[in-house]
ROFI-883049 format. One record per residue: residue number from 1; residue in three letters; x, y, z of N, C-alpha, C in turn. Coordinates in pm, 1 decimal, decimal comma, always signed. Example, Ala and Ser with C-alpha at 12.3 -4.5 7.8 and 13.67 -1.06 7.14 Angstrom:
BEGIN
{rec 1; 'ALA'; {+1319,0; -569,0; +780,0}; {+1230,0; -450,0; +780,0}; {+1320,0; -330,0; +780,0}}
{rec 2; 'SER'; {+1285,0; -225,0; +708,0}; {+1367,0; -106,0; +714,0}; {+1290,0; +3,0; +787,0}}
// end
This chain:
BEGIN
{rec 1; 'MET'; {+5147,6; -8046,4; -328,6}; {+5280,4; -8072,2; -381,2}; {+5288,0; -8014,0; -521,2}}
{rec 2; 'THR'; {+5391,8; -7938,0; -548,3}; {+5409,4; -7879,9; -680,1}; {+5462,3; -7985,7; -775,7}}
{rec 3; 'SER'; {+5457,5; -7953,3; -904,0}; {+5508,2; -8045,4; -1005,5}; {+5656,6; -8073,4; -984,4}}
{rec 4; 'ALA'; {+5734,8; -7970,1; -949,0}; {+5878,1; -7988,8; -925,8}; {+5902,3; -8078,4; -804,6}}
{rec 5; 'GLN'; {+5824,7; -8060,7; -697,3}; {+5839,4; -8145,5; -578,7}; {+5802,7; -8289,1; -611,5}}
{rec 6; 'ASN'; {+5696,2; -8306,6; -689,4}; {+5652,2; -8439,4; -727,6}; {+5759,5; -8509,8; -810,8}}
{rec 7; 'THR'; {+5822,8; -8437,1; -904,3}; {+5929,8; -8494,2; -985,6}; {+6047,9; -8533,7; -898,3}}
{rec 8; 'THR'; {+6086,2; -8446,3; -804,6}; {+6196,3; -8477,8; -714,1}; {+6163,3; -8600,4; -630,3}}
{rec 9; 'SER'; {+6040,5; -8607,7; -580,1}; {+5998,2; -8721,6; -499,8}; {+6008,4; -8851,7; -579,6}}
{rec 10; 'HIS'; {+5963,2; -8850,4; -704,0}; {+5972,4; -8970,0; -788,6}; {+6117,9; -9004,0; -819,2}}
{rec 11; 'GLN'; {+6199,8; -8903,2; -843,8}; {+6341,2; -8926,0; -870,7}; {+6409,8; -8985,7; -747,7}}
{rec 12; 'ASP'; {+6380,8; -8930,9; -630,4}; {+6438,3; -8985,7; -507,1}; {+6395,2; -9130,8; -488,4}}
{rec 13; 'ARG'; {+6267,7; -9157,8; -508,2}; {+6217,8; -9294,3; -492,0}; {+6288,8; -9389,0; -589,0}}
{rec 14; 'ASP'; {+6301,8; -9347,6; -714,8}; {+6371,2; -9430,8; -813,0}; {+6515,7; -9457,1; -771,3}}
{rec 15; 'GLU'; {+6582,7; -9353,9; -720,5}; {+6722,0; -9370,0; -677,6}; {+6732,8; -9465,1; -558,5}}
{rec 16; 'ILE'; {+6635,1; -9460,9; -468,7}; {+6638,3; -9548,9; -350,6}; {+6608,9; -9693,0; -390,0}}
{rec 17; 'VAL'; {+6516,0; -9713,7; -482,2}; {+6490,2; -9850,0; -531,3}; {+6616,2; -9904,1; -598,5}}
{rec 18; 'GLU'; {+6685,3; -9820,8; -677,3}; {+6810,0; -9862,7; -740,4}; {+6916,7; -9891,7; -634,8}}
{rec 19; 'LEU'; {+6920,6; -9812,1; -529,0}; {+7012,6; -9835,3; -418,1}; {+6990,4; -9975,3; -359,4}}
{rec 20; 'MET'; {+6865,1; -10012,0; -338,8}; {+6835,2; -10145,6; -286,1}; {+6877,2; -10254,4; -384,4}}
{rec 21; 'GLY'; {+6866,3; -10225,1; -513,0}; {+6913,9; -10319,7; -613,7}; {+7064,9; -10338,5; -607,0}}
{rec 22; 'ARG'; {+7137,7; -10228,1; -588,4}; {+7283,5; -10239,6; -573,8}; {+7318,3; -10320,4; -448,9}}
{rec 23; 'TYR'; {+7241,9; -10297,6; -340,4}; {+7264,1; -10373,8; -217,6}; {+7249,2; -10524,4; -246,6}}
{rec 24; 'ALA'; {+7143,5; -10562,7; -316,9}; {+7119,6; -10704,1; -348,9}; {+7227,8; -10760,6; -440,8}}
{rec 25; 'ASN'; {+7282,0; -10675,8; -526,5}; {+7383,5; -10723,1; -620,7}; {+7516,8; -10754,3; -555,9}}
{rec 26; 'MET'; {+7546,8; -10695,7; -441,0}; {+7677,6; -10721,7; -378,2}; {+7702,4; -10871,0; -358,3}}
{rec 27; 'PRO'; {+7617,3; -10942,3; -284,0}; {+7646,6; -11085,1; -264,4}; {+7624,8; -11167,3; -391,0}}
{rec 28; 'ASP'; {+7528,3; -11128,4; -473,6}; {+7498,6; -11208,7; -591,9}; {+7607,9; -11199,8; -698,0}}
{rec 29; 'THR'; {+7677,2; -11086,5; -703,8}; {+7787,2; -11070,3; -799,9}; {+7923,5; -11079,6; -731,3}}
{rec 30; 'LYS'; {+7921,7; -11090,1; -598,8}; {+8044,2; -11091,9; -516,4}; {+8129,2; -10967,4; -540,8}}
{rec 31; 'ASN'; {+8061,4; -10854,7; -560,4}; {+8128,8; -10726,6; -580,3}; {+8140,6; -10658,4; -444,7}}
{rec 32; 'TRP'; {+8245,3; -10692,7; -371,8}; {+8265,0; -10643,2; -235,0}; {+8353,6; -10519,7; -227,9}}
{rec 33; 'TYR'; {+8402,4; -10471,5; -341,3}; {+8498,8; -10362,4; -335,8}; {+8446,8; -10232,5; -396,5}}
{rec 34; 'GLU'; {+8369,0; -10239,8; -504,0}; {+8316,0; -10118,8; -566,1}; {+8176,8; -10083,9; -513,6}}
{rec 35; 'LEU'; {+8088,5; -10182,1; -506,7}; {+7949,9; -10153,6; -470,6}; {+7930,1; -10099,2; -329,4}}
{rec 36; 'PRO'; {+8003,8; -10144,8; -227,1}; {+7977,9; -10089,7; -93,2}; {+7987,9; -9936,7; -87,4}}
{rec 37; 'LYS'; {+8077,2; -9877,9; -164,6}; {+8089,9; -9732,4; -167,0}; {+7967,4; -9666,5; -228,2}}
{rec 38; 'ARG'; {+7896,7; -9739,7; -313,3}; {+7776,9; -9687,6; -379,6}; {+7648,3; -9728,2; -306,9}}
{rec 39; 'VAL'; {+7664,4; -9799,3; -194,0}; {+7547,3; -9849,0; -120,7}; {+7539,0; -9790,9; +20,5}}
{rec 40; 'PHE'; {+7649,5; -9788,8; +94,2}; {+7646,0; -9754,9; +236,7}; {+7709,8; -9619,6; +265,8}}
{rec 41; 'THR'; {+7664,1; -9558,8; +375,7}; {+7739,6; -9449,2; +434,4}; {+7868,7; -9509,9; +489,0}}
{rec 42; 'HIS'; {+7968,2; -9427,5; +519,8}; {+8096,1; -9483,3; +566,6}; {+8075,8; -9573,2; +687,9}}
{rec 43; 'ASP'; {+8002,8; -9526,8; +787,9}; {+7964,0; -9607,6; +903,8}; {+7813,8; -9628,6; +895,9}}
{rec 44; 'PHE'; {+7769,4; -9749,4; +919,7}; {+7625,8; -9775,9; +916,1}; {+7591,5; -9885,0; +1017,2}}
{rec 45; 'VAL'; {+7463,8; -9896,4; +1047,2}; {+7415,6; -9999,2; +1139,5}; {+7374,3; -10121,0; +1058,7}}
{rec 46; 'ALA'; {+7430,7; -10235,8; +1094,0}; {+7394,6; -10364,3; +1033,6}; {+7322,2; -10445,6; +1140,6}}
{rec 47; 'ASP'; {+7193,7; -10467,1; +1120,4}; {+7112,9; -10538,7; +1220,0}; {+7061,7; -10669,5; +1161,2}}
{rec 48; 'PHE'; {+7135,8; -10774,2; +1189,3}; {+7096,1; -10909,4; +1152,3}; {+7074,1; -10990,2; +1279,4}}
{rec 49; 'SER'; {+7026,2; -10921,7; +1383,9}; {+7010,1; -10982,7; +1515,7}; {+6911,8; -11099,0; +1514,1}}
{rec 50; 'ALA'; {+6823,8; -11104,4; +1417,0}; {+6731,0; -11217,3; +1406,4}; {+6805,7; -11348,5; +1380,0}}
{rec 51; 'PHE'; {+6931,2; -11338,7; +1336,0}; {+7013,0; -11457,9; +1312,1}; {+7108,2; -11484,5; +1427,6}}
{rec 52; 'GLY'; {+7091,6; -11411,2; +1537,9}; {+7172,2; -11436,1; +1656,2}; {+7299,9; -11354,3; +1665,6}}
{rec 53; 'THR'; {+7320,2; -11262,3; +1573,9}; {+7436,6; -11174,6; +1581,1}; {+7391,0; -11038,3; +1631,1}}
{rec 54; 'PRO'; {+7473,0; -10969,0; +1707,2}; {+7429,4; -10838,9; +1759,4}; {+7420,5; -10734,2; +1648,1}}
{rec 55; 'SER'; {+7332,6; -10639,6; +1667,3}; {+7326,7; -10522,6; +1580,2}; {+7452,8; -10441,0; +1606,9}}
{rec 56; 'VAL'; {+7523,1; -10401,5; +1500,0}; {+7649,6; -10330,2; +1517,5}; {+7657,5; -10210,3; +1423,4}}
{rec 57; 'THR'; {+7735,7; -10111,8; +1466,0}; {+7775,0; -10004,6; +1375,7}; {+7911,1; -10043,7; +1320,8}}
{rec 58; 'VAL'; {+7922,7; -10042,9; +1189,4}; {+8042,3; -10095,6; +1123,2}; {+8077,7; -10005,5; +1005,3}}
{rec 59; 'THR'; {+8204,4; -10006,2; +967,1}; {+8241,9; -9935,6; +844,9}; {+8203,8; -10022,4; +725,8}}
{rec 60; 'ARG'; {+8179,3; -9957,4; +614,6}; {+8142,0; -10035,3; +495,3}; {+8256,8; -10126,6; +452,8}}
{rec 61; 'GLU'; {+8382,7; -10086,2; +474,7}; {+8495,8; -10171,1; +437,8}; {+8501,2; -10297,1; +524,8}}
{rec 62; 'ALA'; {+8480,0; -10280,0; +655,0}; {+8480,4; -10396,2; +745,0}; {+8363,8; -10489,1; +712,1}}
{rec 63; 'TRP'; {+8247,4; -10430,4; +683,1}; {+8130,6; -10512,0; +649,0}; {+8156,9; -10590,5; +520,4}}
{rec 64; 'ALA'; {+8215,0; -10524,1; +420,5}; {+8242,1; -10591,2; +293,2}; {+8339,5; -10706,4; +312,2}}
{rec 65; 'GLU'; {+8442,9; -10685,1; +393,3}; {+8541,0; -10791,1; +418,0}; {+8475,3; -10910,8; +486,8}}
{rec 66; 'GLN'; {+8396,5; -10883,2; +589,9}; {+8329,3; -10992,0; +662,3}; {+8227,2; -11062,0; +572,2}}
{rec 67; 'SER'; {+8150,8; -10985,3; +498,0}; {+8048,8; -11044,9; +410,6}; {+8111,6; -11130,0; +301,1}}
{rec 68; 'SER'; {+8226,0; -11084,8; +248,3}; {+8291,6; -11164,4; +144,2}; {+8330,9; -11301,5; +198,7}}
{rec 69; 'GLN'; {+8369,3; -11307,2; +326,1}; {+8403,5; -11435,5; +387,8}; {+8278,1; -11519,8; +412,6}}
{rec 70; 'VAL'; {+8171,3; -11456,1; +460,6}; {+8046,9; -11528,9; +488,7}; {+7988,4; -11589,4; +360,7}}
{rec 71; 'PHE'; {+7994,4; -11513,1; +250,6}; {+7933,1; -11559,6; +126,1}; {+8027,0; -11644,0; +40,3}}
{rec 72; 'ALA'; {+8153,9; -11654,5; +78,0}; {+8251,6; -11726,9; -4,4}; {+8215,2; -11872,8; -25,9}}
{rec 73; 'GLY'; {+8151,7; -11934,7; +71,0}; {+8122,0; -12076,8; +61,2}; {+7999,8; -12112,4; -21,1}}
{rec 74; 'TRP'; {+7920,3; -12014,5; -57,2}; {+7800,1; -12043,0; -135,9}; {+7834,9; -12050,4; -284,0}}
{rec 75; 'HIS'; {+7778,8; -12150,2; -351,1}; {+7800,1; -12164,5; -495,6}; {+7737,7; -12046,8; -570,0}}
{rec 76; 'ALA'; {+7619,1; -12005,5; -526,0}; {+7548,4; -11892,0; -585,4}; {+7445,6; -11841,8; -485,5}}
{rec 77; 'THR'; {+7409,3; -11715,8; -500,4}; {+7298,8; -11658,5; -420,7}; {+7212,0; -11575,2; -513,4}}
{rec 78; 'HIS'; {+7087,5; -11558,9; -472,4}; {+6995,2; -11473,5; -548,0}; {+6909,6; -11396,6; -448,6}}
{rec 79; 'HIS'; {+6930,5; -11265,5; -442,1}; {+6854,8; -11176,3; -353,8}; {+6753,0; -11099,6; -437,9}}
{rec 80; 'SER'; {+6627,4; -11117,6; -407,7}; {+6521,6; -11044,0; -475,2}; {+6454,1; -10953,9; -371,8}}
{rec 81; 'ILE'; {+6461,8; -10823,3; -392,4}; {+6404,1; -10726,2; -299,4}; {+6294,3; -10650,9; -374,3}}
{rec 82; 'THR'; {+6171,8; -10659,6; -321,6}; {+6055,8; -10606,5; -394,7}; {+5961,8; -10530,8; -300,8}}
{rec 83; 'ASN'; {+5854,9; -10478,9; -359,2}; {+5744,9; -10413,9; -286,5}; {+5795,4; -10304,8; -192,6}}
{rec 84; 'HIS'; {+5878,8; -10217,0; -246,0}; {+5939,4; -10109,4; -167,9}; {+5834,0; -10008,3; -121,6}}
{rec 85; 'LEU'; {+5829,6; -9985,3; +8,2}; {+5750,7; -9876,7; +65,5}; {+5851,2; -9776,7; +120,2}}
{rec 86; 'ILE'; {+5854,1; -9659,7; +59,2}; {+5957,8; -9561,2; +88,9}; {+5892,5; -9434,4; +140,5}}
{rec 87; 'ASP'; {+5943,5; -9386,7; +253,5}; {+5897,8; -9260,4; +310,8}; {+6017,0; -9165,5; +313,1}}
{rec 88; 'ILE'; {+6005,6; -9055,1; +240,5}; {+6115,8; -8958,8; +230,1}; {+6078,6; -8834,1; +308,6}}
{rec 89; 'ASP'; {+6173,2; -8792,1; +393,0}; {+6157,6; -8669,3; +471,4}; {+6286,1; -8588,8; +455,3}}
{rec 90; 'GLY'; {+6288,2; -8499,8; +356,9}; {+6408,1; -8421,2; +331,1}; {+6521,0; -8509,0; +282,0}}
{rec 91; 'ASP'; {+6630,2; -8513,7; +358,9}; {+6747,7; -8592,6; +321,1}; {+6753,1; -8727,8; +390,3}}
{rec 92; 'HIS'; {+6641,1; -8771,5; +446,2}; {+6633,0; -8899,9; +515,7}; {+6517,4; -8980,4; +458,1}}
{rec 93; 'ALA'; {+6534,9; -9110,9; +453,8}; {+6429,8; -9198,1; +402,0}; {+6427,5; -9327,8; +481,6}}
{rec 94; 'THR'; {+6309,5; -9384,5; +494,1}; {+6295,3; -9519,3; +547,3}; {+6243,3; -9607,1; +434,4}}
{rec 95; 'ILE'; {+6287,0; -9731,5; +435,5}; {+6252,7; -9825,7; +329,2}; {+6206,4; -9955,2; +394,0}}
{rec 96; 'HIS'; {+6086,4; -9996,6; +362,3}; {+6036,2; -10128,5; +402,8}; {+6019,9; -10206,8; +272,9}}
{rec 97; 'ALA'; {+6081,7; -10324,4; +265,1}; {+6075,3; -10402,5; +142,0}; {+6073,4; -10551,0; +173,8}}
{rec 98; 'HIS'; {+6011,7; -10626,9; +85,3}; {+6009,8; -10772,5; +96,0}; {+6142,4; -10825,9; +42,1}}
{rec 99; 'VAL'; {+6187,5; -10938,2; +97,1}; {+6309,1; -11002,2; +46,6}; {+6285,3; -11152,5; +35,6}}
{rec 100; 'HIS'; {+6338,5; -11208,5; -71,0}; {+6336,4; -11352,5; -97,0}; {+6478,7; -11386,3; -139,6}}
{rec 101; 'VAL'; {+6546,1; -11469,6; -60,1}; {+6686,3; -11500,2; -87,4}; {+6705,6; -11651,1; -96,4}}
{rec 102; 'GLU'; {+6776,4; -11692,0; -199,9}; {+6815,5; -11830,9; -214,5}; {+6968,2; -11836,8; -210,5}}
{rec 103; 'HIS'; {+7020,4; -11921,4; -121,6}; {+7164,7; -11943,4; -107,5}; {+7190,3; -12088,3; -147,7}}
{rec 104; 'PHE'; {+7269,9; -12109,4; -251,3}; {+7292,8; -12244,3; -302,7}; {+7428,9; -12297,1; -258,3}}
{rec 105; 'ALA'; {+7425,1; -12410,3; -187,5}; {+7547,5; -12474,0; -139,1}; {+7611,1; -12557,3; -250,6}}
{rec 106; 'PRO'; {+7742,9; -12567,2; -252,4}; {+7808,3; -12656,5; -348,7}; {+7760,9; -12800,3; -326,8}}
{rec 107; 'ALA'; {+7757,9; -12878,5; -433,5}; {+7707,4; -13015,7; -426,6}; {+7781,3; -13098,8; -323,5}}
{rec 108; 'ASP'; {+7914,1; -13083,0; -314,4}; {+7989,8; -13164,1; -218,4}; {+7956,5; -13127,0; -74,6}}
{rec 109; 'VAL'; {+7919,6; -13002,3; -50,1}; {+7881,8; -12959,7; +85,0}; {+7741,0; -13008,1; +117,6}}
{rec 110; 'ALA'; {+7650,9; -13000,9; +20,9}; {+7513,4; -13048,5; +42,9}; {+7510,7; -13200,2; +59,3}}
{rec 111; 'ALA'; {+7606,7; -13268,6; +2,1}; {+7624,3; -13414,6; +17,2}; {+7495,3; -13492,1; -6,8}}
{rec 112; 'GLY'; {+7426,4; -13456,6; -114,3}; {+7304,5; -13528,1; -150,4}; {+7179,9; -13481,0; -79,3}}
{rec 113; 'GLY'; {+7195,4; -13393,1; +18,3}; {+7079,3; -13338,3; +88,7}; {+7033,2; -13208,5; +23,3}}
{rec 114; 'PRO'; {+6946,6; -13134,8; +92,6}; {+6901,7; -13006,4; +38,1}; {+7021,4; -12914,8; +11,8}}
{rec 115; 'ASN'; {+7014,3; -12840,8; -98,6}; {+7127,7; -12754,4; -132,6}; {+7092,0; -12605,3; -130,3}}
{rec 116; 'CYS'; {+6971,6; -12571,4; -85,9}; {+6930,8; -12430,7; -88,8}; {+6878,6; -12386,1; +47,0}}
{rec 117; 'TRP'; {+6942,8; -12283,7; +101,9}; {+6892,4; -12216,8; +222,1}; {+6807,1; -12100,7; +173,1}}
{rec 118; 'LEU'; {+6679,0; -12110,0; +201,4}; {+6582,3; -12008,4; +159,7}; {+6550,3; -11918,4; +278,2}}
{rec 119; 'VAL'; {+6552,8; -11787,2; +254,0}; {+6514,1; -11689,2; +355,2}; {+6414,6; -11593,5; +290,5}}
{rec 120; 'THR'; {+6300,1; -11574,9; +355,2}; {+6206,8; -11471,1; +312,8}; {+6180,4; -11381,6; +433,5}}
{rec 121; 'GLY'; {+6146,2; -11259,0; +405,4}; {+6118,5; -11166,4; +514,7}; {+6112,8; -11024,4; +467,2}}
{rec 122; 'PHE'; {+6161,1; -10934,1; +552,6}; {+6151,7; -10791,2; +526,7}; {+6281,8; -10721,1; +559,6}}
{rec 123; 'TYR'; {+6310,8; -10619,6; +483,2}; {+6415,2; -10522,8; +518,2}; {+6345,2; -10397,6; +569,0}}
{rec 124; 'ASP'; {+6393,4; -10344,9; +679,2}; {+6351,0; -10214,7; +730,6}; {+6478,2; -10132,1; +743,0}}
{rec 125; 'ASN'; {+6506,4; -10055,6; +638,6}; {+6631,6; -9983,3; +625,5}; {+6609,2; -9833,1; +634,7}}
{rec 126; 'ALA'; {+6718,5; -9761,3; +654,5}; {+6716,8; -9615,5; +649,5}; {+6825,9; -9571,5; +552,7}}
{rec 127; 'ALA'; {+6798,0; -9462,3; +483,2}; {+6894,9; -9406,9; +388,8}; {+6905,8; -9257,2; +411,8}}
{rec 128; 'VAL'; {+7020,6; -9203,2; +376,1}; {+7042,9; -9058,7; +383,5}; {+7095,0; -9010,9; +248,6}}
{rec 129; 'ARG'; {+7058,2; -8887,3; +216,7}; {+7108,8; -8826,3; +94,1}; {+7248,4; -8771,4; +124,1}}
{rec 130; 'THR'; {+7345,7; -8810,1; +44,8}; {+7482,7; -8762,2; +58,9}; {+7518,2; -8687,3; -69,4}}
{rec 131; 'PRO'; {+7633,2; -8620,6; -72,7}; {+7674,6; -8555,8; -197,7}; {+7688,7; -8655,3; -314,2}}
{rec 132; 'GLU'; {+7712,6; -8783,0; -283,4}; {+7726,8; -8886,0; -386,9}; {+7594,2; -8951,7; -422,6}}
{rec 133; 'GLY'; {+7487,3; -8917,8; -352,1}; {+7356,6; -8979,6; -375,1}; {+7307,2; -9048,0; -248,9}}
{rec 134; 'TRP'; {+7196,1; -9119,5; -259,4}; {+7138,8; -9189,2; -145,3}; {+7228,7; -9304,9; -103,9}}
{rec 135; 'ARG'; {+7245,1; -9321,7; +29,3}; {+7324,4; -9431,5; +83,9}; {+7252,3; -9488,5; +205,4}}
{rec 136; 'LEU'; {+7263,3; -9619,1; +225,4}; {+7201,5; -9683,5; +340,8}; {+7279,8; -9651,3; +467,6}}
{rec 137; 'SER'; {+7207,8; -9611,2; +571,9}; {+7269,3; -9585,1; +702,8}; {+7227,7; -9690,1; +805,3}}
{rec 138; 'ILE'; {+7119,7; -9760,7; +777,4}; {+7073,1; -9872,1; +861,6}; {+7021,6; -9982,0; +769,4}}
{rec 139; 'VAL'; {+7065,1; -10104,7; +797,2}; {+7014,0; -10222,7; +727,5}; {+6965,3; -10317,8; +835,3}}
{rec 140; 'LYS'; {+6836,4; -10351,7; +828,4}; {+6780,2; -10446,4; +925,4}; {+6699,0; -10551,2; +850,2}}
{rec 141; 'LEU'; {+6738,0; -10676,5; +868,4}; {+6667,9; -10788,5; +806,5}; {+6587,7; -10862,5; +913,0}}
{rec 142; 'THR'; {+6460,5; -10883,0; +884,1}; {+6373,7; -10961,7; +972,0}; {+6319,4; -11079,0; +891,1}}
{rec 143; 'PRO'; {+6373,1; -11198,6; +913,5}; {+6320,5; -11314,7; +840,2}; {+6184,8; -11356,2; +894,5}}
{rec 144; 'THR'; {+6098,0; -11398,7; +805,5}; {+5967,5; -11451,5; +846,5}; {+5956,3; -11601,1; +817,6}}
{rec 145; 'HIS'; {+6045,6; -11652,3; +732,3}; {+6044,2; -11794,8; +699,1}; {+6183,0; -11834,9; +652,0}}
{rec 146; 'GLN'; {+6223,8; -11953,9; +692,5}; {+6350,0; -12010,4; +644,7}; {+6329,8; -12158,6; +618,3}}
{rec 147; 'GLU'; {+6404,6; -12206,7; +521,6}; {+6410,5; -12350,7; +495,0}; {+6557,2; -12391,7; +486,3}}
{rec 148; 'ASN'; {+6589,5; -12503,5; +545,3}; {+6723,7; -12561,9; +539,3}; {+6830,2; -12470,3; +599,5}}
{rec 149; 'GLN'; {+6794,3; -12399,0; +707,7}; {+6889,0; -12304,7; +768,1}; {+7013,9; -12372,9; +823,3}}
{rec 150; 'GLU'; {+7009,3; -12504,2; +843,9}; {+7128,5; -12574,7; +890,9}; {+7241,5; -12567,6; +787,1}}
{rec 151; 'LEU'; {+7205,6; -12539,2; +660,6}; {+7308,5; -12525,0; +558,2}; {+7402,4; -12408,0; +586,7}}
{rec 152; 'LEU'; {+7355,0; -12306,4; +656,0}; {+7439,6; -12190,8; +685,7}; {+7565,4; -12234,5; +760,0}}
{rec 153; 'MET'; {+7547,9; -12308,6; +868,4}; {+7663,6; -12351,9; +947,3}; {+7748,9; -12452,3; +869,8}}
{rec 154; 'THR'; {+7685,6; -12540,2; +792,6}; {+7758,0; -12639,3; +714,0}; {+7846,2; -12571,7; +609,1}}
{rec 155; 'VAL'; {+7790,8; -12472,3; +539,2}; {+7867,3; -12401,8; +434,9}; {+7979,1; -12320,4; +497,5}}
{rec 156; 'MET'; {+7950,0; -12251,5; +609,1}; {+8053,6; -12171,5; +674,6}; {+8167,9; -12258,8; +726,2}}
{rec 157; 'ALA'; {+8134,5; -12376,0; +781,5}; {+8238,5; -12468,0; +830,2}; {+8323,5; -12520,2; +715,4}}
{rec 158; 'ALA'; {+8259,4; -12553,5; +602,4}; {+8333,9; -12603,2; +486,8}; {+8424,5; -12494,9; +430,0}}
{rec 159; 'ALA'; {+8376,4; -12370,3; +426,6}; {+8457,7; -12259,7; +374,9}; {+8577,5; -12233,8; +467,3}}
{rec 160; 'ALA'; {+8555,6; -12243,2; +597,8}; {+8664,6; -12219,5; +693,2}; {+8771,1; -12329,5; +684,3}}
{rec 161; 'ALA'; {+8728,0; -12450,8; +652,1}; {+8820,7; -12564,4; +644,0}; {+8904,3; -12563,0; +516,2}}
{rec 162; 'SER'; {+8858,2; -12490,1; +416,3}; {+8931,1; -12491,6; +287,3}; {+9035,2; -12383,9; +275,6}}
// end
């Protein structure tokens, strides 16, 4: 590998790690309108099938709208994505990363019980280089551990009722 190739490889890796950071910031900052354009290809695969939903190809606008509704009921969330293993092949990349997510329910919804749905696991994503920079074309979450997952349905029901 030449020095120029090595620099490009490091630059690409840095851009992809930053891309994953922008992905994590969407739910944590509730930025559903600007960040999706800087994170996803126009159409991408969202695979959260481990949670019982089918893997789908969706537009980033439709995903943002649905996600804003799903996350509306949480008081706060914190997505930490670390230990990125990135394989770059030209204009395509695969990303394997650890994820630790805390979803905090409002006190009235938790009703004195546990208020945090914890999810840990892995993302196995794909990204493509576009004229605007790297964008995710596949997002796949595989949880390896959860605590208080019953809060998901409780928070979603409370948000739908309000």
